[in-house]
C-alpha positions in Angstrom: 79.4 55.4 119.5 79.3 51.9 120.9 76.6 49.4 120.0 74.5 52.3 118.6 74.7 54.3 121.9 76.8 57.3 122.7 80.1 56.2 124.3 79.5 58.2 127.5 76.5 56.1 128.3 78.8 53.1 128.9 80.2 54.9 131.9 76.9 55.7 133.7 77.1 52.8 136.1 80.6 53.9 137.2 79.4 57.5 137.6 76.5 56.2 139.8 78.9 54.4 142.0 81.0 57.5 142.4 77.9 59.6 143.3 76.9 56.9 145.8 80.3 57.2 147.4 80.1 61.0 147.5 76.6 61.2 148.8 77.6 61.6 152.5 79.9 64.6 153.1 82.7 64.2 155.7 82.6 66.2 158.9 85.2 68.6 157.5 83.0 69.1 154.4 80.0 69.9 156.6 82.1 72.4 158.6 83.3 74.1 155.4 79.8 74.3 154.1 78.6 75.7 157.4 80.8 78.7 157.0 78.8 79.7 154.0 75.4 78.8 155.5 76.1 81.1 158.4 75.6 84.1 156.2 72.1 82.9 155.2 70.8 82.3 158.8 73.1 83.9 161.4 70.8 83.0 164.3 71.2 79.2 163.9 73.4 76.9 166.0 76.8 75.5 164.7 75.2 72.1 164.5 72.3 73.6 162.5 74.7 75.2 160.0 76.5 71.8 159.5 73.1 70.0 159.1 72.0 72.6 156.5 75.3 72.3 154.6 75.0 68.5 154.7 71.5 68.6 153.4 72.4 71.0 150.6 75.3 68.6 149.6 73.0 65.6 149.6 70.4 67.4 147.5 73.0 68.4 145.0 74.2 64.8 144.7 70.6 63.6 144.4 70.0 66.1 141.6 73.1 64.7 139.8 71.7 61.2 140.1 68.4 62.4 138.6 70.3 64.0 135.8 71.8 60.6 135.0 68.4 58.9 134.9 66.9 58.2 131.5 64.4 60.7 130.4 60.8 59.4 130.4 
């Protein structure tokens, strides 16, 4: 505990900064994710697979951000 708050809460701003930095996957990450997405929709284009993988990544990062938000 620090100042009456759980110690982990003092790191939330740093975690947010890390999530911001991770929000956009690299091209290689999109390619790697596309390999898995191919099994979901085999009729899609290579660019489509990469876009799907990129969007899944972003949505997961956004969900982590929401998990850090104070509960209303």
